[in-house]
C-alpha positions in Angstrom: 26.7 -0.9 -9.4 24.7 1.7 -7.4 22.0 0.0 -5.3 18.5 1.5 -4.9 19.2 2.5 -1.3 22.6 4.1 -2.3 20.7 5.9 -5.1 18.0 7.3 -2.6 20.5 8.5 0.1 22.6 10.1 -2.7 19.7 12.5 -3.3 20.4 14.2 0.1 24.0 15.6 0.1 26.1 16.2 2.2 24.5 13.4 4.2 26.9 10.3 3.8 25.1 6.9 3.8 26.8 4.1 5.7 25.7 0.8 4.0 27.1 -1.3 6.9 24.2 0.0 9.0 20.5 -1.0 8.9 18.7 1.0 6.2 16.0 2.0 8.7 18.6 3.3 11.1 20.2 5.3 8.3 16.8 6.8 7.3 16.2 8.0 10.9 19.8 9.4 11.0 19.0 11.3 7.7 15.9 12.8 9.3 18.0 13.9 12.4 20.7 15.3 10.0 18.2 17.6 8.3 16.2 18.1 11.5 13.1 16.5 10.2 11.9 15.8 13.7 8.2 16.0 13.2 6.5 13.1 11.5 4.2 15.7 9.7 7.1 17.5 8.2 6.6 17.6 4.4 10.2 16.9 3.5 10.3 13.9 5.8 7.0 12.6 4.3 8.4 12.9 0.8 11.6 11.2 1.7 9.9 8.5 3.5 7.8 7.6 0.5 10.8 7.4 -1.7 12.7 5.4 1.0 10.0 2.8 1.1 10.3 2.3 -2.7 14.0 2.0 -2.4 13.6 -0.7 0.3 11.3 -2.7 -2.1 13.6 -2.3 -5.0 16.6 -3.3 -2.8 14.7 -6.5 -1.9 14.2 -7.1 -5.6 17.9 -6.7 -6.3 18.9 -9.1 -3.6 16.3 -11.9 -3.9 14.7 -11.3 -7.3 11.2 -10.7 -8.3 9.9 -14.1 -9.7 7.6 -16.1 -7.3 8.2 -19.2 -9.5 12.0 -19.0 -9.1 13.4 -21.9 -7.1 16.7 -20.2 -6.7 15.0 -17.2 -5.2 13.2 -19.3 -2.6 16.4 -21.2 -1.8 18.2 -17.9 -1.3 15.5 -16.9 1.1 15.9 -20.1 2.9 19.6 -19.5 3.3 19.0 -16.1 4.5 16.7 -17.2 7.3 19.1 -20.0 8.2 17.0 -23.0 7.1 19.4 -26.1 7.1 19.4 -28.1 5.1 18.0 -26.0 2.2 15.1 -27.8 0.7 15.4 -29.0 -2.9 11.8 -28.7 -3.9 10.1 -25.3 -4.3 7.1 -26.3 -2.3 9.3 -27.2 0.7 11.2 -23.9 0.3 7.9 -21.9 0.4 6.8 -23.8 3.5 10.1 -23.3 5.3 10.1 -19.4 4.7 6.5 -19.2 5.5 7.0 -20.8 9.0 9.7 -18.5 10.3 9.2 -15.1 12.0 11.8 -12.6 10.5 11.9 -8.9 10.0 11.9 -8.0 6.2 14.1 -5.0 6.7 16.6 -7.4 8.2 16.3 -9.5 5.1 17.3 -6.5 3.0 20.1 -5.3 5.3 21.7 -8.8 5.4 23.3 -8.6 2.1 25.2 -5.4 3.0 25.7 -5.4 6.7 26.6 -9.1 7.0 24.6 -9.3 10.2 22.9 -12.7 11.0 19.2 -12.4 10.8 17.3 -12.8 14.1 14.6 -15.4 14.1 11.7 -14.9 16.4 9.7 -17.4 18.2 6.3 -15.7 17.7 4.7 -12.8 15.9 4.3 -11.0 19.2 8.0 -11.1 19.7 8.7 -10.0 16.1 6.2 -7.2 16.5 7.9 -5.9 19.6 11.4 -6.0 17.9 9.9 -4.1 14.9 8.4 -1.4 16.9 11.4 -1.0 19.1 13.7 -0.7 16.2 11.5 1.2 13.7 12.0 -1.4 11.1 8.8 -1.3 9.2 8.6 -2.6 5.7 6.1 -1.3 3.1 3.0 -3.5 2.8 2.0 -2.3 -0.6 4.3 -0.9 -3.3 3.9 -0.8 -7.1 7.5 -2.0 -7.5 7.0 -5.1 -5.4 7.6 -8.3 -7.6 5.5 -11.4 -7.4 8.1 -12.9 -5.1 7.8 -10.2 -2.5 4.0 -10.0 -2.9 3.9 -13.8 -2.3 5.9 -13.4 0.8 3.9 -10.5 2.2 0.7 -12.3 1.4 1.8 -15.5 3.2 2.9 -13.4 6.2 -0.6 -11.7 6.4 -2.1 -15.3 6.3 0.3 -16.6 8.8 1.9 -20.0 9.1 -0.2 -22.8 7.5 -0.6 -24.6 10.8 -2.0 -21.4 12.4 -4.5 -20.5 9.7 -8.2 -20.2 10.6 -11.1 -19.8 8.3 -11.2 -16.2 7.1 -13.9 -14.1 8.6 -14.8 -10.4 7.8 -13.0 -8.2 10.2 -12.0 -4.6 10.6 -9.2 -5.5 13.0 -5.6 -5.5 12.0 -3.8 -8.8 12.6 -0.2 -9.0 13.8 0.9 -11.4 11.1 2.5 -8.6 9.1 4.0 -6.9 12.0 7.2 -5.9 10.2 5.3 -4.1 7.5 4.5 -0.5 7.7 1.1 -1.2 9.3 2.0 1.0 12.4 -0.2 4.2 11.7 2.5 6.4 13.2 5.0 5.4 10.6 2.7 5.6 7.5 3.5 9.1 6.1 2.1 10.5 2.9 0.2 13.3 1.3 -2.9 12.9 3.4 -1.1 13.1 6.9 0.9 16.1 5.4 -2.4 17.8 4.4 -4.0 17.4 7.9 -0.8 18.3 9.6 -1.0 21.9 8.6 -4.0 22.3 10.9 -2.2 21.0 14.1 -1.7 24.5 15.2 -5.4 25.0 15.2 -6.0 22.1 17.6 -6.6 19.3 15.1 -5.0 16.0 15.5 -5.0 13.5 12.6 -6.3 10.1 13.5 -4.4 7.7 11.0 -6.5 4.7 11.9 -9.6 6.5 10.8 -10.8 6.9 7.2 -9.8 10.1 5.3 -13.2 11.3 5.0 -13.9 10.9 8.7 -10.9 12.8 9.5 -11.9 15.7 7.0 -15.4 15.8 8.6 -13.9 16.0 12.1 -11.5 18.8 10.8 -14.5 20.8 9.6 -16.2 20.4 13.0 -13.1 21.2 14.9 -12.5 24.5 13.1 -16.2 25.3 12.8 -16.0 26.2 9.0 -18.8 27.6 7.1 -19.6 26.5 3.6 -17.0 28.7 1.8 -14.2 27.7 4.1 -15.3 24.1 4.0 -15.2 24.2 0.2 -11.8 25.7 0.0 -10.4 23.1 2.4 -12.1 20.2 0.4 -10.3 21.2 -2.7 -7.0 20.8 -0.9 -8.2 17.5 0.7 -9.0 16.1 -2.8 -5.6 17.0 -4.0 -4.1 15.1 -1.0 -6.5 12.2 -1.6 -5.4 11.8 -5.3 -1.7 12.3 -4.4 -2.1 9.6 -1.8 -3.5 7.1 -4.4 -0.6 8.0 -6.7 2.0 7.3 -3.8 0.5 3.9 -3.0 -0.4 2.7 -6.5 1.6 4.7 -9.0 0.5 6.7 -11.9 1.4 4.6 -15.1 -1.8 3.0 -16.5 0.4 0.5 -18.4 2.5 -0.6 -15.4 1.8 -4.3 -14.7 3.2 -4.0 -11.3 0.7 -1.3 -10.4 -2.2 -3.4 -11.7 -0.9 -6.4 -9.7 -0.7 -4.3 -6.6 -4.3 -3.2 -7.0 -5.3 -6.9 -7.5 -3.5 -7.9 -4.3 -5.2 -5.1 -2.3 -8.6 -6.1 -3.4 -7.8 -9.8 -2.4 -7.5 -11.3 -5.9 -6.1 -15.0 -5.5 -4.0 -15.7 -7.4 -2.8 -12.3 -8.7 -2.8 -12.5 -12.6 0.5 -12.4 -14.3 -0.8 -10.5 -17.5 -1.6 -6.8 -17.8 -5.1 -7.3 -19.3 -6.0 -10.1 -16.9 -5.1 -7.8 -14.0 -7.1 -4.9 -15.5 -10.2 -7.2 -15.9 -10.0 -8.3 -12.2 -9.8 -4.8 -11.0 -12.5 -3.6 -13.4 -14.9 -6.4 -12.4 -14.5 -5.6 -8.7 -16.9 -3.0 -7.5 -14.8 -1.1 -4.8 -14.8 2.4 -3.4 -11.5 4.2 -4.3 -11.4 6.0 -1.0 -11.3 2.6 0.6 -8.4 1.7 -1.6 -6.5 4.7 -0.2 -7.5 4.1 3.4 -6.7 0.4 3.6 -2.9 0.6 4.2 -3.4 3.1 6.9 -6.5 1.8 8.7 -5.9 -2.0 8.2 -9.5 -2.5 7.1 -9.8 -4.8 4.1 -11.3 -3.3 1.0 -14.9 -4.0 0.7 -16.1 -5.7 -2.6 -19.7 -5.0 -3.7 -21.9 -7.2 -5.9 -22.9 -4.3 -8.2 -22.4 -0.6 -8.9 -25.8 0.1 -7.4 -24.7 -1.4 -4.2 -21.4 0.5 -4.3 -23.3 3.7 -5.0 -25.5 3.2 -1.9 -22.5 2.6 0.2 -20.7 5.7 -1.1 -23.7 7.9 -0.5 -24.2 6.5 2.9 -20.6 7.0 4.0 -20.1 10.2 1.9 -16.9 8.6 0.5 -16.8 10.3 -2.8 -13.6 10.4 -4.7 -12.8 13.4 -6.9 -13.7 12.5 -10.5 -11.3 15.1 -12.0 -8.1 16.4 -10.5 -4.9 18.0 -11.8 -2.8 15.4 -9.9 -4.5 12.3 -11.4 -2.0 10.0 -13.0 -2.8 7.6 -16.0 -3.6 4.7 -13.7 -6.2 6.5 -11.7 -7.7 8.1 -14.9 -8.0 4.7 -16.5 -9.6 3.3 -13.3 -12.1 6.2 -13.0 -12.9 6.0 -16.8 -13.6 2.3 -16.5 -15.9 2.9 -13.6 -17.8 5.7 -15.5 -17.8 4.2 -18.9 -17.7 0.5 -18.6 -16.2 -1.5 -21.4 -18.3 -4.2 -22.8 -16.3 -5.6 -25.7 -18.0 -6.4 -29.0 -21.5 -4.9 -29.4 -23.8 -7.8 -29.2 -27.2 -7.8 -27.7 -27.0 -4.1 -28.1 -30.3 -3.2 -26.5 -29.7 -5.1 -23.4 -26.2 -3.8 -23.1 -27.3 -0.2 -23.6 -29.7 -0.7 -20.7 -26.9 -2.2 -18.5 -24.5 0.6 -19.6 -27.0 3.3 -18.7 -27.7 1.7 -15.3 -24.0 1.3 -14.4 -23.2 4.9 -15.7 -26.0 6.2 -13.4 -24.6 4.2 -10.4 -21.1 5.2 -11.1 -22.0 8.9 -11.4 -23.7 8.7 -8.0 -20.7 6.8 -6.5 -18.4 9.6 -7.8 -20.4 12.5 -6.6 -21.5 13.7 -10.1 
């Protein structure tokens, strides 16, 4: 059977993939083979997005996708050298939660046979990850509930180390083996901004997309027509970045669960309609949804569409309402913001008032 990683590398003949080597090392060798040396190279960007998806799918093949599977947690315990392997699921979860391992190493182990290195601290793991370039995607539409649970617990940290959650714009180290390193997070937005490098513009990956675009306009001193033409390309990149992060299929349960995880839903619902309702009921800025994986800032949840609209206007973070690159998922998300669904028509007068108020707020939030 062809594995997801084998299928990925097979798309780039005559490059020959060596499964006995780390997947990350093989990806960097692929980049060298095709001379994709610059991180803003479009071919490298496209390949990297596909590689991250292959990594996630490979994890699913090796360990499974079901968070409620005892055998999956026991296999993870075996992989990270927990002995004796616990019998109860709760004990397995706790054992896995308390070890510091690189997730790419977890994927590699099945094929390289290499023993997984256990680290004594997150700082030590972080150093190893950066030194070896073994970054695992933090968010991906193909992540199963098992992988999402593992990443979620790694972001929270070991239970004994947890502190009460406080709002923060700072990135923690607890997911230091995910692709949280800005230099490694490639995609349509960095590719868009990279075309202006020759003009003296440097993309700042830890800053928001809109902040980068405003700085680009100032750097190149564009007047209104030039700015408008550039904004069109920027909007294309913004939509494509959303698609790369969350997918395009409005009926994909994994995509909706990914959105739920990003906005902090606990627990993430198992059903499609339940996921949709969680996302629809959360008032979030879509540009924030795109920025979060790159900047590390949590997505802000607002109490109402009016509050969201004020935030959007103040920050000028308008998401394009219509774009040729929109997939079904994004269209459904935007449609639900602009035309809220209220179920059966009861208390019609009151609901019409609410509908009009939400529509006005949504239109303001989306720049219309």
